[in-house]
N, C-alpha and C positions, 0 to 999 in steps of 0.2 A: 250496276248503277244506271238509272235511266237518264236520258238526255235532259229531262226537266229538272231532275235533282242536280245534275252537273251544272246546268245553267243557273240554278238558284245559288249554288255555292259560289259560282263565279261572280254573281251580282253582289253577294255579301262581301267578297274580298275586294280591297281597293285595287284599282288598276295599277299595273306596275309602273307606268310612266308617272302617275301621280305620286306613288310611293317613293320613287327615286327622287322626284323633285322635292318632296318633303324632307327626305333624309339627307340630301346633298346640300351642304352649306355653301356659301359663296366661295369660300376658300376651303378646299378639301383637306382633311386631316386624317390621321390613321384611325382615330376613334370613329369618325363618320364612315370610313370605309368598312370597318368591322360591323358597325350597326347596319349598313346597307346589306351586306351578305347575310347577317343574322336574320334580317327581315325576309329575305328570299328563302332561307332555310326554314324559317317558321311557317311561311305560307305553303311551301311544299309539304311540310309535315302535316298541316291541317288538311290539305287536299288528299294526301295519301291515307290519312286516318279516316277520312270520309268515304274512302273506297274508290277514289279516282285512280286509274292506272298510272304507273310512273311515266309511261310514254305520253300520256295526255296531260299530266300535271304541269310539265314545263310549258306545254302549249297554252294552257289556261293563263299562266303567268306572262308568257311572251307575246301573245297575240295582242294587236292593237297598240303596241308601243310606238310612241311618236318620237321619242328621243333616239335618234339614230347615231349617237356617239356614246362612247364610254360604256357604262353598264348596260344600257339598252341594247347595244350591239352584241355584247357577250350573252345576254339573256336570250336574245332572238336566235343566236347561233345554237345555244343549248336546246331551245325549243325545236329548231329544225332537225337537229341531230336525233332528238328523242322521237320525233314524228317519223323519221326514216329508219329508225332502229339502229342508228350509228352510236358509237360510244359518246356519251354526254361529256364525260370528263375530258376526253381528247378535244372535243369541240370547244369547251370552255378554255382550255389551255391555248388553242390556236387563236381564238378570237381575242383573248386577253393579251397575247403577245402583240397583236396588231393594233391594240387600243391602249396607248399609254395613259389616257385619261381615266380608264376604268379602275375600279377598286383593286388595290393590291392584295386584297383578301380572297379574291376569286380562287386562287390555287388551293386554299384551305377547303373550300366547299367542294372543289373538283376532286381533291384527294379523298375526302370523306365519302363522296358519292361512289368513287371508284372502289374504295375498300368495302363499302356496304354491298355493292353489286357483286364484286368478286367473291366475297365471303358468304353471301347469302344472308347477311344480317338484316333485321327489320329496318327498312329505310325510314319509316316515319319516326321511330324511336331514335334512330341514329341522328337524324336531322334535328330533332328536338334537343338532343344532348349537345350537338354541335352549336346550335343557335344559342343555347344557354352559355356555353363556353365563350363564344364570340362576344356576347353581351357583357359578360364578366370582364373579359379582357379590355373591351372598350371603356368600361367604367374605371378600370385600373389606370388606363392611360389618361383619362380625364382628371383623375385625382392627382396623379403625379404632375400633370401639366399645371393644375391649379396651385399645387404646392410650390412649383417653380416660378409661377407668375410674379409673385412679390419680389423675390431677390433679383430676377431678371429685369423687372421694371426699375428697381432701385439702381441697378448697374447702368441702365441706359440714361437715367436721369443724372447720375453723377458725372457721366462722361460729357454732358452738355455744360457743366460748370465753367470750363475755360472759355467757351464761346459766349456764355452769358456775361462773363467778366469783361470781355472785350466790349460788348455792347454797353455794359454799365459804365465803363470808363469813358466811352464816347459820349454817353448821356450827361455825365458830370462836367463835360467840357474839356477833357484831356484829349490831346491829339494821339490817341492810342493807335489808330490806323496809320497815321502818317509815320509814327515811330516804327511800327512793325514793318512797313513796306519801304520807307525811305532812309531810315537810320541804319547804319551797318550793324550796330549792336542790337537794335530792335529786329532786324532781319534775321540775325542769328537766333534770337529768342523765338521768332516765328517758326523757323525751321526745326529747331530742337523741340519746341513745345508741340508743334503739329505731329512730329514723329512720335513723341510720347503719347499724345492723345490717340493716334492711330493704333499704337501698340496696346494701349489700355483697352480700346474697344475690341480688338482682336482677342486679347487675353480673356476679357469678360465673356465674349461669345464662345470661346473654346471651353471655358469652365461651365457655361450653361449647357452646351451640347453634351459634355461628358456627364453632367448630372442627370440629363434627361435620357441618356442612352440606356436601353433595356431590351431584353429579349422579347420580341413581339410574339414568338411562337412557343412561349413557355408552356410545357405540359401537353403540347399538341400530339406528340408521338404517343404519349400515354392514352390520350383520348382516342386516337385512331386504333390503337391496339385493343382498347376496350370495345370499340365498335366491332372489330373483326372477331373477337372472342365471344361476343354476345350471340353469335350464330351457332356456337358449339364447336367451332373449328379448333383444331389442335394448336398448341402454342407455336410449333414450328411453322405451320401453314399460315397462322395469323401474322407472325412476324415477317414472313416472306411477302405476304400481301401488302403489309404496311410499308416494307422496304421498297417494293416496286412503286407504290403510289407516291411516296415521298420523293423518290428519285425522279419519277416521271414529271412531277410538278415542281421540282427544284426547291423543295422545302428542306431546311437545315435539320440535321439530326444531332441532338446533343445528349439524349437521354438513355443511351444503350446500357450504361452501367446501372442507372437507377431502375430501369425496367428489369434487369437481371435480379436486382435486390428484391423487387416486388414479387417477381415470379417465385423466387426462392422462399419468400415469406409465405406466399399462398400455398406452396407445396408443403411447407412444414406445418402450417396451422390448419390446412384444409379449408381455407377461406375462399370466397368467390373472387376469382382473379380480376374480372372486369370491374367490380366495385373497388377493389384495392387500387387498380390503375386510375380510375376516375378520382378517387380521393387524393392520390398523389398528384395528379394534374391540378386539382383544386389547391393543394398545398403549395405547389410551385408558383401558381398565379398569386397567391397571397404573399408568398415570400418576395415576389417581384414588387408587390405594392409596398411592403415594408422597406425593401432596399431603396426604392424610389423616394419614399418619404425621408429616409436617412440622408440620401444625397441632396435632396432639396433643402433640408435643414442645414447641412454642412455648407451648402453653396453660399448662404448669407455670410458665413465667416470667411470663406475662401475669397470672396469678392473684395475683401478688405486689402488683400495683397496687391492686386493691380491698382487699387485706389491709392495706396500709399506710395507705390513705386512709380506709377505712370501718371495718373490723373491729377493728383495734387501738385507734383512738380510742373505739369503742363499748365495748371491753373496759375501758378506763380509766374511762369515764363510768359504766358499769353495775356494774363489779366493784371497782375501786380507789377511786374517788371516794366511794361510800357508806361504805366502811370508814373513810376519813379523816374524813368528815363526822361519822360516829358517834363516833369517838375524840375529835375536837375538841369536839363537843357534850357528851360525857360529862365531859371535862376541865373545860370551862367551868361545867357544872352543879355539879361537885364543888367547884370553887373558890369558887362563890358560896354 
C-alpha cells in the first residue's frame, strides 16, 4: 500500500479523539464502554481490510489523540507497542490497569487480538466478528436497562411519599414538624418511620440490582474459540490459546461444558465448528436478553413487598400519625 493510499484512508476515518468524545456519555455505563471498544475494533478491521499492516493500523488510530486519560491512553499505548513490535495485548492490559477511567471492555479486545495473533487467524475478520458481538451485547444491556427503568422509577417515587406527607401536613396548618421533633410520641414515630423508609429504599435498591445483574461476557469464550479455529488450528491448540488469553486478561470462564457439547455435535454431524460456536454465542446473548426481560417484568411485582412492609407504614408514621397527634393535642389543650 502506498503512503498516499494510507493517508486517504486515514482522512476518511474519524480521528480517535473525536470518536471517543462522541461515544463517551457524560456518565459512563457498560453499554457505552462496549460501543467504544466495538468502534475501535471496527476501524481496525477497515484498515486491515484495506491492506494497512497490523503494526501501522494501531498507529493510524492512536496518533493525534488529545485525550490523555482513559481510553486515549490505552489506545496510545497499543499504538506504541505495535510500532515497536511489542505485544499489543500486553500493552493494552498494562495501560488499562493504570487507567481506571478507561473502558472495562478493553480486555475483551486484547484477548481477541492475542488469540488471532497466536493462532494466525485473519485479524480483519476476527475483529469484525468481535465488534458485532460487542455491539449486540451493548444493545442487550440497553434493552434490559430500559425495561428496568419504569419499575425502578416507580420505586423511587413511592419512597418519597412519607416526606411528601410531612410537607402536606405542614401546608394544611398542622404542627407536624413540632410533633415529630418535640413530642415524645411524635419523636418515636419519626425514628421508627425513618428507619422503615431507609429500609424500604435499601430493599428497593437491592431488588433493582438483582434484576439488572447479568453476565456481561456471555458467549465470549465461544467467540474466541471460533476465532482461534478459523485459522485451521486443531481443537486442542485452539482451546489452549483461548485459555491463555482469557487467563492473561482475567476474563471469567463459564462455558467449558457448553463448548464440549458443541465440539461433540460438530464431530458427530461433520458441521463447521467455528459456525456452531458462533451460533451458540449468539444464543447465549439472546438468552441473556430474555432472562433480563423476565427479571424486569417480575421487578414490578416484587417492589410491592417493600412498599407494603416498609414504605406504607412509614407513610402512616411520618405523615398521618403527626396530624392525628396534633389534632388530639390541640383538642385536649382547648378542653383544658
